[in-house]
C-alpha positions, 0 to 999 in steps of 0.5 A, a space after each residue: 851304320 846309316 848316320 857314319 855313312 851320312 857323316 862321312 857324305 857330309 864331310 867329304 861335301 864340306 871338304 869339296 865345298 872347301 877346296 872349291 872355294 879356296 880354288 876360286 878365291 886363289 883364281 879371283 886373287 891371281 886374276 885380280 892382281 893382273 888386272 890391278 896392275 894397270 891402275 898401279 902403273 897408272 898411278 905411279 906415272 900421275 905420282 912422277 907427272 906430280 912430282 916433275 910438276 912441283 920441281 924448282 924450274 929456273 926463273 924465266 923458263 917455260 914448258 913448250 910440250 909435255 910428255 909421258 912414255 911408259 912401256 918396255 923399251 926392248 920387244 923382248 924384254 918384260 920390264 916397264 920404262 916410266 918416263 915423264 918429261 918436260 920440253 922446256 925454254 929459257 933465256 938461260 945459257 946452257 950451262 946456267 940451266 945444267 947448274 940449275 938442275 944439278 943435284 935435284 932430286 924427288 921421292 916416290 914411294 916405291 921407286 929408288 929414293 931420290 930419284 934424280 931430275 935428269 936435264 939435256 940441252 938440245 943442240 945439233 948434236 943431241 943424240 941418245 942411245 937407241 930405246 932412251 925415251 928421249 930419243 923416242 921423243 926427240 924424233 917426234 920433235 924433229 920438225 918442230 926443233 928444225 923451226 926454231 931459231 933465236 937466242 933461246 936454249 932449248 932443253 929436256 928435263 925429265 924423271 926416268 925409271 927403267 927396268 921395273 917389274 912389269 907384274 901382269 900389265 901386258 903394256 910392259 911385255 913386248 910392246 915397246 915404248 909408247 906415249 901416254 900423254 
């Protein structure tokens, strides 16, 4: 009888330790997934920056400014928007710039295959929808753009991925878009 009681106590202690270990492991796994999402998003942005940097741009163009923007477009959303762009200048005509980037794509693992490299030539009428990353950047550049003169063509070239899952990264949860670089 005494041995049976000891056996039952040892079995119950083993089951308790097993349940406690499983609960601890599950807690660490869930927390780890949330904390691992920050570096995952940062790695994704870095891959996008590399893809845009290695894109073949037309000859005689140069980068004026670069920007990486990340976060949620709207304050009541739980999605991530990834934006990597360059503000460039060239002596080419606007239609030549658009033609140079026509049908250019990049492929990044984990994203839609063949993400388009988008281009927008800047003129006095350039505007974007509210909440668009280029609209945010354009408002930051207004003072700079007003000082530009000459026969140069100025344009944005960028890669944009919208509405991806936030997966625990609080930077994507009701924060709005923020500049990373």
